[in-house]
C-alpha positions in Angstrom: 0.0 0.0 0.0 1.5 3.3 -1.0 1.9 6.4 1.2 -0.8 8.4 -0.6 -3.5 5.9 0.3 -2.4 5.8 4.0 -2.4 9.6 4.0 -5.9 9.6 2.6 -7.1 7.1 5.3 -5.7 9.4 8.0 -7.3 12.5 6.3 -10.7 10.8 6.3 -10.3 9.7 9.9 -9.5 13.3 11.0 -12.5 14.6 9.0 -14.8 12.0 10.5 -13.8 13.1 14.0 -14.1 16.8 13.2 -17.2 17.2 11.1 -18.4 13.8 9.8 -18.2 12.1 6.4 -20.5 12.0 3.4 -21.8 8.6 2.3 -19.2 8.6 -0.6 -16.4 9.3 1.9 -17.7 6.5 4.2 -17.5 4.1 1.2 -14.0 5.3 0.3 -12.8 5.0 3.8 -14.2 1.4 4.1 -12.5 0.4 0.8 -9.2 1.9 1.9 -9.3 0.3 5.3 -10.0 -3.1 3.8 -7.2 -2.7 1.4 -4.9 -1.7 4.2 -5.9 -4.6 6.4 -5.3 -7.0 3.5 -1.8 -5.6 3.0 -1.0 -5.9 6.7 -2.2 -9.5 6.9 -0.2 -10.4 3.7 3.0 -8.9 5.2 2.4 -10.7 8.5 1.9 -14.0 6.8 5.1 -13.5 4.7 7.0 -12.7 7.9 5.7 -15.8 9.7 6.5 -18.0 6.7 10.1 -17.0 7.1 10.2 -17.5 10.9 12.0 -20.5 12.4 12.1 -21.9 15.9 15.5 -23.0 17.3 15.4 -25.8 20.0 18.0 -26.3 22.7 20.2 -28.5 20.4 20.3 -25.8 17.8 17.9 -27.5 15.3 15.8 -25.1 13.3 12.3 -25.8 12.3 9.6 -23.8 10.5 6.5 -22.6 12.2 3.5 -24.8 11.6 0.0 -23.5 11.1 -2.2 -24.3 14.0 -4.9 -26.9 13.3 -8.4 -25.9 14.2 
């Protein structure tokens, strides 16, 4: 997500607190928030995919997904 979109999210948040948003601005804010959350989740997943646990003997193993 680029800086311009993050700045727009922040601008809409400030406007919502100060004076309120129009329905179009609500929709834009919702779309931008969803895009931001998807990017955060994707980055976190990529980071966890490259994380290893090291045991006492020095053996590395990848993190495993938790089973439901």
